[in-house]
ROSE-4610 file (N, C-alpha, C; in Angstrom, 1 decimal, always signed):
// ROSE-4610
residu = [M/M/M/A/A/A/D/D/D/I/I/I/K/K/K/L/L/L/D/D/D/N/N/N/L/L/L/G/G/G/I/I/I/N/N/N/N/N/N/I/I/I/S/S/S/S/S/S/N/N/N/S/S/S/N/N/N/V/V/V/S/S/S/K/K/K/K/K/K/T/T/T/P/P/P/S/S/S/K/K/K/N/N/N/F/F/F/M/M/M/D/D/D/T/T/T/M/M/M/K/K/K/E/E/E/V/V/V/V/V/V/D/D/D/E/E/E/V/V/V/N/N/N/A/A/A/H/H/H/Q/Q/Q/K/K/K/T/T/T/S/S/S/E/E/E/K/K/K/A/A/A/L/L/L/S/S/S/D/D/D/V/V/V/A/A/A/T/T/T/G/G/G/Q/Q/Q/V/V/V/K/K/K/D/D/D/L/L/L/H/H/H/Q/Q/Q/A/A/A/A/A/A/I/I/I/A/A/A/I/I/I/G/G/G/K/K/K/A/A/A/E/E/E/T/T/T/S/S/S/M/M/M/K/K/K/V/V/V/M/M/M/L/L/L/E/E/E/V/V/V/R/R/R/N/N/N/K/K/K/A/A/A/I/I/I/N/N/N/A/A/A/Y/Y/Y/K/K/K/E/E/E/I/I/I/L/L/L/R/R/R/T/T/T/Q/Q/Q/V/V/V]
num = [1/1/1/2/2/2/3/3/3/4/4/4/5/5/5/6/6/6/7/7/7/8/8/8/9/9/9/10/10/10/11/11/11/12/12/12/13/13/13/14/14/14/15/15/15/16/16/16/17/17/17/18/18/18/19/19/19/20/20/20/21/21/21/22/22/22/23/23/23/24/24/24/25/25/25/26/26/26/27/27/27/28/28/28/29/29/29/30/30/30/31/31/31/32/32/32/33/33/33/34/34/34/35/35/35/36/36/36/37/37/37/38/38/38/39/39/39/40/40/40/41/41/41/42/42/42/43/43/43/44/44/44/45/45/45/46/46/46/47/47/47/48/48/48/49/49/49/50/50/50/51/51/51/52/52/52/53/53/53/54/54/54/55/55/55/56/56/56/57/57/57/58/58/58/59/59/59/60/60/60/61/61/61/62/62/62/63/63/63/64/64/64/65/65/65/66/66/66/67/67/67/68/68/68/69/69/69/70/70/70/71/71/71/72/72/72/73/73/73/74/74/74/75/75/75/76/76/76/77/77/77/78/78/78/79/79/79/80/80/80/81/81/81/82/82/82/83/83/83/84/84/84/85/85/85/86/86/86/87/87/87/88/88/88/89/89/89/90/90/90/91/91/91/92/92/92/93/93/93/94/94/94/95/95/95/96/96/96/97/97/97/98/98/98]
x = [+0.8/+0.0/+0.9/+1.7/+2.7/+3.6/+4.1/+4.9/+4.2/+2.9/+2.2/+2.0/+2.5/+2.4/+1.4/+0.6/-0.4/+0.3/+1.5/+2.2/+2.4/+2.6/+2.9/+1.6/+0.4/-0.8/-1.2/-0.4/-0.7/-1.7/-1.9/-2.9/-2.4/-1.2/-0.7/-0.8/-1.1/-1.2/-2.6/-3.6/-5.0/-5.0/-5.6/-5.7/-7.1/-7.3/-8.6/-9.4/-8.7/-9.5/-10.1/-11.1/-11.8/-11.1/-10.0/-9.3/-8.5/-8.4/-7.6/-6.1/-5.4/-3.9/-3.2/-2.3/-1.5/-0.3/-0.1/+1.1/+0.7/+1.5/+1.2/+1.9/+1.2/+1.8/+2.9/+3.9/+5.1/+4.8/+3.8/+3.4/+1.9/+1.5/+0.1/-0.4/-1.7/-2.3/-1.9/-1.8/-1.4/+0.0/+0.9/+2.3/+2.4/+1.6/+1.6/+1.0/-0.1/-0.7/+0.3/+1.0/+2.0/+3.1/+3.5/+4.6/+4.0/+2.8/+2.2/+2.0/+1.6/+1.4/+2.7/+3.8/+5.1/+5.6/+5.3/+5.7/+5.0/+3.7/+2.9/+3.5/+3.8/+4.4/+5.7/+6.5/+7.8/+7.6/+6.6/+6.2/+5.8/+5.0/+4.5/+5.7/+6.6/+7.8/+8.6/+8.8/+9.5/+8.8/+7.5/+6.7/+6.8/+6.8/+6.9/+8.3/+9.3/+10.7/+10.7/+10.1/+10.1/+9.3/+8.2/+7.4/+8.2/+8.9/+9.7/+10.9/+11.5/+12.6/+12.1/+10.9/+10.3/+10.0/+9.5/+9.1/+10.3/+11.4/+12.6/+13.6/+13.2/+14.0/+15.2/+15.3/+16.4/+16.3/+15.2/+14.9/+15.8/+16.4/+17.3/+16.5/+15.6/+14.8/+13.3/+12.6/+11.2/+10.4/+10.8/+10.1/+10.1/+11.3/+11.4/+10.5/+10.5/+9.7/+8.2/+7.8/+6.4/+6.0/+7.0/+6.8/+6.6/+7.5/+7.4/+6.1/+5.6/+4.3/+3.2/+3.3/+2.2/+2.2/+3.4/+3.5/+2.8/+3.1/+2.5/+1.0/+0.5/-0.9/-1.6/-1.0/-1.6/-1.5/-0.4/-0.3/-1.3/-1.5/-2.5/-3.9/-4.2/-5.6/-5.8/-4.8/-4.9/-5.1/-4.3/-4.4/-5.8/-6.3/-7.6/-8.7/-8.6/-9.6/-9.5/-8.3/-8.1/-8.8/-8.5/-9.1/-10.6/-11.2/-12.6/-13.2/-12.6/-13.0/-13.0/-11.9/-11.8/-12.9/-13.2/-14.3/-15.6/-15.9/-17.1/-17.3/-16.2/-16.2/-16.5/-15.9/-16.1/-17.6/-18.1/-19.5/-20.5/-20.1/-20.9/-20.9/-19.8/-19.6/-20.5/-20.5/-21.3/-22.8/-23.2/-24.6/-25.1/-24.1/-24.4/-25.0/-26.2/-26.8/-26.3/-26.1/-25.6/-26.8]
y = [-1.2/+0.0/+1.2/+1.4/+2.5/+2.4/+3.5/+3.5/+4.2/+4.4/+5.0/+4.0/+4.3/+3.3/+3.8/+2.9/+3.2/+3.7/+3.2/+3.7/+5.2/+5.7/+7.2/+8.0/+7.3/+8.0/+8.0/+7.4/+7.4/+6.3/+5.3/+4.3/+3.5/+3.3/+2.5/+3.2/+4.6/+5.3/+5.3/+4.6/+4.5/+3.4/+3.8/+2.8/+2.3/+1.1/+0.4/+0.8/+1.3/+1.7/+3.0/+3.3/+4.6/+5.8/+5.6/+6.7/+7.3/+8.7/+9.4/+9.1/+8.8/+8.5/+9.8/+9.7/+10.9/+11.0/+10.0/+10.1/+10.9/+12.0/+12.8/+12.3/+12.3/+11.8/+12.7/+12.0/+12.8/+13.8/+13.5/+14.4/+14.7/+15.9/+16.1/+15.7/+15.7/+15.2/+16.0/+17.3/+18.1/+17.8/+17.6/+17.3/+15.9/+15.0/+13.7/+13.7/+14.5/+14.6/+15.3/+16.3/+17.0/+16.0/+15.2/+14.2/+13.2/+12.8/+11.8/+12.5/+13.7/+14.4/+14.6/+15.0/+15.1/+13.8/+12.7/+11.4/+11.1/+11.3/+11.1/+12.0/+13.2/+14.1/+13.5/+13.0/+12.4/+11.2/+10.4/+9.3/+9.8/+10.9/+11.4/+11.9/+12.6/+13.1/+11.9/+10.9/+9.7/+9.1/+9.0/+8.5/+9.3/+10.6/+11.5/+11.3/+11.2/+10.9/+9.6/+8.6/+7.3/+7.3/+8.1/+8.2/+8.9/+10.0/+10.7/+9.9/+9.1/+8.2/+7.1/+6.6/+5.6/+6.2/+7.5/+8.2/+8.5/+8.8/+9.2/+8.0/+6.8/+5.7/+5.6/+6.4/+6.3/+5.4/+4.7/+3.8/+2.6/+2.3/+1.1/-0.1/+0.0/-1.1/-0.8/-1.3/-1.0/-1.5/-2.6/-3.2/-2.2/-1.6/-0.6/+0.7/+1.1/+2.2/+1.9/+0.7/+0.3/+0.3/-0.2/-0.2/+1.2/+2.1/+3.5/+4.1/+3.9/+4.4/+3.8/+2.5/+1.9/+2.4/+2.6/+3.2/+4.5/+5.4/+6.7/+6.7/+5.8/+5.7/+5.2/+4.2/+3.6/+4.6/+5.3/+6.3/+7.4/+7.8/+8.9/+8.5/+7.2/+6.7/+6.6/+6.2/+6.1/+7.5/+8.4/+9.8/+10.4/+10.1/+10.7/+10.0/+8.7/+8.1/+8.6/+8.9/+9.4/+10.8/+11.6/+12.9/+12.9/+11.9/+11.8/+11.4/+10.5/+10.1/+11.2/+12.0/+13.2/+14.2/+14.5/+15.4/+14.9/+13.6/+13.0/+13.1/+12.9/+13.0/+14.4/+15.4/+16.8/+17.2/+16.7/+17.0/+16.4/+15.2/+14.5/+15.3/+15.8/+16.7/+17.9/+18.5/+19.7/+19.4/+18.2/+17.9/+17.5/+17.3/+16.9/+18.1/+17.9/+19.0/+18.9/+20.1/+20.3/+20.4]
z = [+0.0/+0.0/+0.0/-1.0/-1.1/+0.1/+0.5/+1.7/+2.9/+2.8/+3.9/+5.0/+6.2/+7.2/+8.3/+8.8/+9.8/+11.1/+11.4/+12.6/+12.5/+11.3/+11.2/+11.5/+11.4/+11.6/+13.1/+14.0/+15.4/+15.8/+14.9/+15.2/+16.5/+16.7/+17.8/+19.1/+19.1/+20.3/+20.9/+20.2/+20.7/+21.7/+22.9/+23.9/+24.0/+24.5/+24.5/+25.7/+26.8/+28.0/+27.8/+28.7/+28.6/+29.2/+29.9/+30.5/+29.4/+29.5/+28.5/+28.8/+27.8/+28.0/+28.4/+29.4/+29.8/+28.9/+28.1/+27.2/+25.9/+25.7/+24.6/+23.3/+22.2/+21.0/+20.5/+19.8/+19.4/+18.3/+17.5/+16.4/+16.4/+16.0/+15.9/+14.5/+14.3/+13.1/+11.9/+12.0/+10.9/+10.4/+11.3/+10.9/+10.2/+10.7/+10.1/+8.7/+8.6/+7.2/+6.3/+6.7/+5.9/+5.4/+6.3/+5.9/+4.9/+5.1/+4.1/+2.8/+2.7/+1.5/+0.8/+1.6/+1.0/+0.4/+1.1/+0.6/-0.7/-0.8/-2.0/-3.1/-2.8/-3.8/-4.3/-3.5/-3.9/-4.8/-4.5/-5.4/-6.7/-6.8/-8.0/-8.9/-8.2/-9.0/-9.5/-8.7/-9.2/-10.4/-10.3/-11.4/-12.7/-12.5/-13.7/-14.4/-13.5/-14.1/-14.8/-14.2/-14.9/-16.2/-16.2/-17.5/-18.5/-18.2/-19.1/-19.6/-18.8/-19.2/-20.2/-19.9/-20.8/-22.2/-22.1/-23.4/-24.2/-23.6/-24.3/-24.6/-24.1/-24.3/-23.4/-22.4/-21.5/-20.3/-20.3/-19.2/-19.2/-18.0/-17.9/-17.6/-16.7/-16.3/-16.3/-17.3/-17.5/-16.3/-15.7/-14.5/-13.4/-13.1/-12.0/-12.3/-13.6/-13.9/-13.7/-14.1/-13.8/-12.4/-11.5/-10.1/-9.5/-10.0/-9.5/-9.9/-11.1/-11.5/-10.7/-10.4/-9.6/-8.2/-7.6/-6.3/-6.2/-7.2/-7.2/-7.3/-8.2/-8.4/-7.1/-6.4/-5.2/-4.1/-3.9/-2.8/-3.0/-4.3/-4.5/-4.2/-4.6/-4.3/-2.8/-2.0/-0.6/+0.0/-0.4/+0.1/-0.2/-1.4/-1.7/-0.9/-0.6/+0.3/+1.7/+2.2/+3.6/+3.6/+2.5/+2.4/+2.4/+1.6/+1.6/+2.9/+3.6/+4.9/+5.9/+5.9/+6.8/+6.5/+5.2/+4.8/+5.3/+5.1/+5.5/+7.1/+7.8/+9.2/+9.7/+9.0/+9.3/+9.0/+7.9/+7.6/+8.6/+9.1/+10.1/+11.4/+11.8/+13.0/+12.8/+11.7/+11.4/+11.6/+11.2/+11.2/+12.7/+13.5/+14.9/+15.7/+16.3/+17.0/+18.4/+18.9/+20.3/+21.3]
């Protein structure tokens, strides 16, 4: 699933008990999302380079180029799904009556 790891999203910091954990996470959500977006951007740049190398005939290993393009596509799809889930959650919060 690209190089996006759930550990980076703080999933392991969620505790199953009802008490609020006194342990503060090392990163906040915004910093984590910025890192993930930067990582997706790096995959996209690598994919663009691979595509241009294939188009100009400078590619040394077609298999590696195809892998780079696949990683970029998969990481973009994952990022868009996370974005869609975040937007849906935000809309649900707005619909909640106080």
